[in-house]
N, C-alpha and C positions, 0 to 999 in steps of 0.2 A: 804344601807347595811353596816352592822358592817364588816371592816375588821376581817379575821380570826385573833389569837391573838398569838405570838410570834412564837417556833419553831413548836408547834405542829399543827398550820398553814400550815408553810414550811412544814413539813414530810407531810400530805396531799396531797397538789400539787404536792410533786416530788411524790408521788405513783400516781397519779393519770395521771402524764406525763409520769412516767416509764409504767404504764397499754397503754397510746396509741404507746409508741414505739413497744412492743410486741402485740400489738392488730393491729398492719398494718401488713400487709402480705409481704411488700418489706426486710423487716429483714431478712425472711426468706427466702425469693428469692435470694436477697443477700449471702446471705449463702452459697446458694444449688449451685446456679451457680458459685460461686468461688469457690467452692470446685471442679466442674467439669472441670474448667478453670484451677486450678492450678495442680490436680491431672491427667490430660489427659495422657501427655508423659509418668507417672510411670503408667497408665493403657495400653499405646499402648507397653510399654516395656515387661511389664507382660504377657501379649497378645498373645506377637511374640515369651516369649519364652526365649529371651534375658536373663535375668535376672530371677532368679528361688528360690535365697536364700540371705543371709547377714541381717547387724545387722539393727537397727532404725535409726541410722543415715548413712547408706548407700543409703538404702531405700529412706529416707528424703529428700537427695541430691537429687537427681530426679526434684520432683515437685519444689523443691525449685529455683533449678539452670535453668531449662532447658522450666520452663512454661513459656507460656504469661501473668501468670497472673500478676508481677511485675510491667509490665511497664503500666497497667490498675487499679492497686489495688488501687487507690485514690477514682476512679470512685463508688467503690464498699462501701467506706466508707461513701461517700455523701448520696448514695441512700434510706437507711433508714428510715432517719428522719433530713435531715441537713432542708429540704424545709421546714418545720414545720413551723419556722418562717412567712415566706411570706404566709400561706396558714393562718394561727391565722391573720395579719396585713391586709389582703386582703377580708379575711371575715369577719373582724369587731372580734372575737371573743377574743380578747385578752383584750379586753373593760371590758369584762363581766370576766373575770381570772383576771384581775387586779382590778378589783371594787371588789371581796375576799378575796383576798391575796397582794395586793397592786404592786405597781410597782416594788420597789427593790427584793423585791421576785419572781414576774415575771421572772424577767432580769435573775436571777441567775438560777433557777431552769432552764429556757429554755437551756441556755448557756452550763450547767452542763449534759442536759438529750439529748443535741445535741450531745456533745462529748462522752457520753454514749453510744449510740446505732451505730457509729462510731466504737466507741472500744468492742464492743460486739460482733460486724459483724466479725470484723477482726478476734479477739479473737476465735471465733466460727471456723473460715475458717482452721485456726495453727491448733486448738485444733484435731479439724476433720481430719485433714492431718495426725498429729500425731499419732493419734489411727489406724489411715490404717496401717500406717506403722509399728506400734507396733504390727498387728495382724498379719504383710506378715513377720516380722523377725521372724529367727529361730538363732537367734544365738547372743551376748552379743553383746557392743563396746569394741573394742580391741586397743591399739597404733596401730598394724598393721592394723587394718580394718579399722580404722581416719586415716592413713595417711596424705591423699588428705586433711585434714580439719588443718593440724599442723600448718597453716599461720594464723587461724582462731583466735578469740579471744574468742572462747570454748575451745580451744586447749593449748593458751597460758596463759590464765587465771586458767587453771586446774579445771574448772566447770564441763566441761563436764565429770572428773569422781567422781563429788563428790553425794554422796546417789543414785549411780548404776544408776548415769546418770537422775536421775528424776529430778533434779534441775536446771539443762541442760535447759529441754524440758518445764520446766516451766517458765523460764526466756524468751525460744521461744515466748511463748503463751505471759507473760507479755511484751516484746517489741512488739507484733502484736497488741496487745490491745492499746498502748500508739500510735501507728502507727495510728491509728483506730478512735481513741479520735482528734489528730493534724488534721486530713485530713477533722473529719467532722466537726470539728470547722472551719476550711478554707472556706467551704462550708456556712456554717451560716454567717462569717463574712462578704463573700460576697454578698451572699441576704439579709443582713438588708442594704445593701446601692443599690443597685439593687432588690429590692422585687419580682421578679421573680422566681419559683420554676426552671425552666430550667437553669439558671444561679447558680444556689445552686448544682444542679447534674453536670454542666458540668467543672465551674471555679476550683474544685481543681485538675481534671486533667489537666487544661490548665497551672496552677499554678505549679505541678506535673511537668509536661516535661518541663516546662522553667528554673526549678531549676535544671532538670537532664541536661539540656545543658549549664547552668552558672557554675554549678562547679562540672560536668564531675567525670573524675577520681578523687576524694581529701572526705576526710573524710566530708568534710560538704555537699556532696551529700546525701539530705534527703532520696531518693531514696533505700539507701543503708541499713537505719536502719532498716527495715521491716527483714530483714532477720542476719544482722550482718555479715555477713561470708567473708564479704571483710577483703583480708590481709591487706588493710591502714586504717583501725579502729582502734583506739590505746588502746579501752577500752570497759570493758560494762560500767565501770562511765561514758564516754562518751557520751554511745550513752542513758543510762538513763536521764544523765542532761541536753544533748540536748532536748529530746525532751519534759521532765516533763517545761522546761524553754519555748519550742517552745508552749506548750499547755496553759501554765501559760499567756504566754503575749496573745496570741489567746483569750483566757478565759476574761481576762482582757480588750480587746478591743472591744468585743462584748458586755459585759457589762454597756461599755459607750454610744456605736451605737444604742444600742437596747435601753437602759435609755433614749435617747435624743427623738427616733423614735415615742416613746409610752408612752412620760412625758405627764397627761393629767391634 
């Protein structure tokens, strides 16, 4: 069987892989459960009547700061698709895909699609939360109402005031997307070595918790990169460079390891 040619073959195979992501109920389950977990404190506050009005940032601060979501966020990144290489490898399905697209294309597509699955999941959770808070908000963000954020990068950089706050909310989603890409890729990388899907699900959480302990209250703690709210994060560019660099290194490592594992 001839290999599919050039970029056309790459794009076709990538589309098929993306279809696998969105046909997998785990991505929808992860987003729905994630939305429930992250918004539980806000729902409880609304139900109790303690808070009835506010701006979008005031409402958004409740789920981001008080929910149990952040400590377990890496799990939601890995669930949708991080185990897909294990499924391909253990079933032998990778042989069929490689025979059609070639090893390099398969490796690149697998690494990128897993990262994408985590990114979409986390972006979906963050976007859903922002929309929920936006529906509840009955007043705009003002310097007085966001005074509790004065030491955050959002206020220090002035980004929160750009385009009526929409760019700030976009950056929140972008941070979540990059965070999801990174931690889904962590699951993929470790599962290449230990081709067990449960390793793909659990390993990101283990590494995540370990780094949280090691880096503690520092700018290098990857846990704080999801929200970007901690006072010791120096700038927006720091978060973006840190996440993009981490993701690039993980993608390169996955590319090398998968290629060694499946080379025909």
